[in-house]
N, C-alpha and C positions, 0 to 999 in steps of 0.2 A: 701807935698804929693799932687800929681796931682789928678784931678777928674778921676773917673773910676778905682780907686784902693783903697784897704783897708789894713791898717797895721794889720798883724796877730801877729807877735812877733819879738823880737830881734833875729838876726841870731845866737847870742851866746847861745840862749836857746836850740839850736838844735845841738847835738853832732852826729857825723857820726855813724849810726847804733844804736843810743840811743833813749831815750824817745822822742816821738813826742808831738806836741802841738795840742790840740783839739780846734775847733772853730765851728761856725755855718755859714751856707751860705744859702741865699734864692734861691731856685730853684723852678720853676713852681708855684710861689706864696706862698710857705711855707718854713719854716726854716728846714734845714737838717743838721745833724751832719757831720763834716768833720775833717780832720787832715792834718798836714804837718810834714814831716820827712826830715832828711838829709841822703843822701846815696852817698858814694864816692865823697863827697865834694859839691854836688848839692842838692837843695831843690826840693821836690816833694809834691804835695797835692792831696788828693783823698776824695771822699765822704766816710764817715765812715760806709760802708755798704758792707757786704759780697756779692759776686756775686751769691752764691748758694741760700741763704735765707737772706732776708733783716734784718740782725742783725748787731750790731756794732762789729767791729773786736776785739777791746781791752776789755779784762775782767777787767784789771786794767787800769785806765786812763793813756793814752799815751804809753802803752806798745804794740807796733805794730810789733816789730821784733821778730823772733823766737830766740832760744838760740844761734844760730850761728851768728846772726846779719847780715845774708845775704839775708833773705827773710822776707816779711810781712806775718803774719799768722792770720787766723781767730781763736780766742780762743775757739769758740763754735764747729766749724766743722773741724779745722785743715787744711783748704785749704791754700795753699802757693801761694804767689803773688810776682812778680818781683818788687822790690822797685822803679826801674827807669822807668817802663812802666805800672805797674798795671796788667800785663798779668798773667793769672792763670797758675801756673806751676804744680799744683797737687791738687786733690780734686774733688769734684762734681760740678765744675763750668760750665761744658758743653760748654767750649769755651768762656765763658764770663769772663771779668776781672773787675778790679776796675774802677770806673768812675773818671777820672782825672780832676783836676781843675787847671787853669792857675795861676802860682805863679812865682815870681822872687825875687832876693835878690839885694838890693841896699843900699850902705852906711851903711852896718851893720844891716839892717832890712829886714824882709821878708814880702812881699805884695801879696795880692790876686788881680788879675785883674778881675774887676767886669763885664766887657763887655763879652758877649757870654758865660756865664756860665750856661745858660739854655739848652745847647745842649746835 
């Protein structure tokens, strides 16, 4: 593993539209909850924080998708987000979306890119 990246999980832990993997990331000098999911074959990661009110999206650990498996949903407010961009698709987000984190998949594992995550 190269410097500037951190192993999050094995890629096999993420099924398309399935349970996500929670982890923490340091942003602005403090630990913040985050998650990674797989959607349409690609991995995406976001801070685990609703754009409407700063609460974690999942009421059950790792359950980020709605029943259709097409959208990420805030279990508290019902706001819907696009899994591939974090863009708010419905709810009281007022144009705000999820804050994405840079991740990539290599040789069967999912990694967080540590550089530039304070943006």
